[in-house]
C-alpha positions as CSV (number, residue, x, y, z in Angstrom):
1,M,-12.5,36.2,8.2
2,I,-11.0,34.5,11.3
3,L,-13.4,31.6,11.0
4,W,-12.7,31.0,7.3
5,T,-8.9,31.2,8.0
6,L,-9.3,28.6,10.9
7,F,-11.5,26.4,8.7
8,G,-8.9,26.5,5.9
9,Y,-6.1,25.7,8.3
10,L,-7.9,22.7,9.9
11,L,-9.0,21.3,6.5
12,G,-5.4,21.8,5.2
13,A,-4.0,20.1,8.3
14,V,-5.8,16.7,7.4
15,P,-2.8,14.5,6.5
16,F,-4.4,12.6,3.6
17,G,-1.1,10.8,2.8
18,I,-1.1,9.2,6.2
19,V,-4.8,8.5,6.1
20,V,-4.6,6.9,2.6
21,T,-1.6,4.8,3.3
22,K,-3.0,3.5,6.6
23,A,-6.4,2.8,5.0
24,M,-4.7,0.8,2.2
25,G,-2.5,-1.1,4.6
26,L,0.8,0.4,3.4
27,G,2.2,1.2,6.8
28,D,3.2,4.5,8.4
29,L,4.1,6.9,5.7
30,R,6.5,8.8,8.0
31,A,8.7,5.7,8.1
32,I,8.8,5.3,4.3
33,G,11.2,7.1,1.9
34,S,11.6,10.7,2.9
35,G,9.1,10.5,5.7
36,N,7.1,13.3,4.0
37,I,3.3,13.1,4.0
38,G,2.7,14.1,0.4
39,A,1.9,12.2,-2.8
40,T,5.5,12.0,-4.0
41,N,6.5,10.0,-0.9
42,V,3.3,7.9,-1.1
43,L,4.4,6.9,-4.6
44,R,7.6,5.5,-3.0
45,T,5.3,2.8,-1.4
46,G,4.9,1.5,-5.0
47,N,1.2,2.1,-4.9
48,K,0.2,4.5,-7.7
49,T,-3.5,4.4,-6.7
50,A,-2.6,5.6,-3.2
51,A,-0.3,8.3,-4.6
52,L,-3.0,9.5,-7.0
53,A,-5.6,9.5,-4.2
54,T,-3.2,11.5,-2.0
55,L,-2.5,14.0,-4.8
56,L,-6.2,14.6,-5.4
57,L,-7.2,14.9,-1.7
58,D,-4.3,17.2,-0.9
59,S,-5.0,19.4,-3.9
60,G,-8.8,19.2,-3.2
61,K,-8.5,20.4,0.3
62,G,-7.0,23.7,-0.9
63,A,-9.6,24.1,-3.6
64,I,-12.5,23.3,-1.2
65,A,-11.3,25.8,1.4
66,V,-11.2,28.5,-1.3
67,L,-14.5,27.6,-2.9
68,L,-16.5,27.4,0.3
69,A,-15.0,30.5,1.8
70,R,-15.7,32.4,-1.4
71,Q,-19.2,31.1,-1.7
72,F,-20.3,31.9,1.8
73,G,-17.9,34.7,2.5
74,D,-16.2,36.8,-0.2
75,E,-13.0,36.8,-2.4
76,T,-10.9,37.9,0.6
77,A,-12.2,35.0,2.6
78,G,-11.3,32.6,-0.2
79,L,-7.8,34.0,-0.4
80,L,-7.3,33.6,3.4
81,A,-8.9,30.2,3.6
82,G,-6.7,29.0,0.7
83,G,-3.5,30.3,2.2
84,A,-4.4,28.8,5.5
85,A,-5.2,25.4,4.0
86,F,-1.7,25.5,2.5
87,L,-0.2,26.5,5.8
88,G,-2.2,23.7,7.5
89,H,-0.8,21.1,5.1
90,C,2.8,22.3,5.7
91,F,2.4,22.6,9.5
92,P,-0.5,20.4,10.6
93,V,-1.5,20.6,14.3
94,W,-2.3,16.9,14.3
95,L,1.3,15.9,13.5
96,G,3.2,18.3,15.8
97,F,3.4,20.9,12.9
98,R,5.5,18.5,10.8
99,G,3.8,18.2,7.5
100,G,4.3,18.2,3.7
101,K,5.9,20.5,1.3
102,G,2.6,21.9,0.0
103,V,2.9,21.5,-3.7
104,A,-0.4,19.7,-4.4
105,T,-2.3,22.0,-1.9
106,F,-0.7,25.0,-3.6
107,L,-1.9,23.9,-7.0
108,G,-5.4,23.0,-5.8
109,T,-5.7,26.4,-4.0
110,L,-4.4,28.2,-7.1
111,A,-6.9,26.4,-9.4
112,A,-9.8,27.5,-7.2
113,L,-8.5,31.0,-6.8
114,H,-8.0,31.6,-10.6
115,W,-8.4,28.5,-12.8
116,P,-6.4,29.8,-15.8
117,L,-3.5,30.6,-13.6
118,G,-3.8,27.2,-12.0
119,L,-3.8,25.5,-15.4
120,I,-0.7,27.5,-16.4
121,A,1.1,26.5,-13.2
122,C,0.2,22.8,-13.7
123,A,1.5,23.1,-17.3
124,V,4.8,24.6,-16.1
125,W,5.2,21.8,-13.6
126,A,4.4,19.1,-16.2
127,L,6.7,20.7,-18.8
128,V,9.7,20.9,-16.4
129,A,8.9,17.4,-15.2
130,A,8.8,16.0,-18.7
131,V,12.1,17.7,-19.6
132,A,14.2,17.4,-16.4
133,R,12.4,14.4,-14.8
134,I,12.8,16.0,-11.4
135,S,9.7,16.6,-9.3
136,S,11.2,19.1,-6.9
137,L,12.6,21.2,-9.7
138,S,9.2,21.3,-11.4
139,A,7.5,22.4,-8.2
140,L,10.1,25.1,-7.5
141,I,9.9,26.6,-10.9
142,A,6.1,26.5,-11.0
143,A,5.9,28.1,-7.6
144,A,8.4,30.8,-8.4
145,L,6.7,31.8,-11.6
146,T,3.1,31.9,-10.3
147,P,3.3,35.2,-8.3
148,V,4.9,36.8,-11.3
149,M,2.2,35.5,-13.6
150,A,-0.6,36.5,-11.2
151,W,0.9,40.0,-11.1
152,G,1.1,40.1,-14.9
153,M,-2.6,39.2,-15.0
154,G,-3.5,42.1,-12.8
155,R,-4.2,40.0,-9.7
156,A,-2.0,41.6,-7.0
157,D,-4.1,39.8,-4.4
158,I,-3.3,36.4,-5.8
159,A,0.3,37.4,-6.4
160,A,0.6,38.2,-2.7
161,V,-0.9,34.9,-1.5
162,T,1.1,32.9,-4.0
163,A,4.3,34.7,-3.1
164,F,3.8,33.7,0.5
165,M,3.1,30.1,-0.6
166,A,6.1,30.0,-3.0
167,A,8.4,31.2,-0.3
168,L,7.2,28.4,2.0
169,I,7.6,25.9,-0.8
170,F,11.2,26.9,-1.2
171,I,11.8,26.7,2.5
172,R,10.2,23.3,2.7
173,H,12.3,22.1,-0.2
174,H,15.7,23.2,1.3
175,A,17.1,19.7,1.3
176,N,15.9,19.2,-2.3
177,I,17.6,22.4,-3.3
178,R,20.9,21.2,-1.8
179,R,20.6,18.0,-3.7
180,L,19.7,19.9,-6.9
181,L,22.8,22.0,-6.5
182,S,25.0,19.0,-5.9
183,G,23.4,17.0,-8.8
184,T,22.1,14.2,-6.5
185,E,18.4,14.9,-6.6
186,P,16.5,11.8,-7.7
187,R,14.7,11.7,-11.0
188,I,11.1,10.8,-11.5
189,G,10.7,7.0,-12.0
190,R,14.1,6.1,-10.5
191,K,14.4,4.4,-7.1
């Protein structure tokens, strides 16, 4: 279990936003927009391909951690590896523990842990984004509802892991929450 947790953390700690933007000649992502290493900030470079690649890689690292740990370990190993991948993304050792907000990794991990729940969380995110046009609000609502939905589906184990991840998502979004409350949070598609 310790090895799968370590594997998940190290995989999650790979800062794909920085890797992708440097590989595409877009500069240092930490000096662009919010300075965050996730797909939303990569989108601020104006390169949609780079943002999509970051989104897929950041979500994929959570899913891969779960799937490999479950395949070669067991369900508990998958839960631990997925939670650790999420933690690695938020606090990567390679970047002095200053990482992303974890939303894509959360969704990828969730999709691998329980794909119907992952689809529901993605649908909640998309619905809120379509109505409110605010990415952070979409992420916060999807994260908050996921442990409740997992519990309702009889998956207390997934509810516990996603409650931990949701709490960290709220902590990592503290500045966004302040802007939401003051009505100054930027909308999707606006500069």
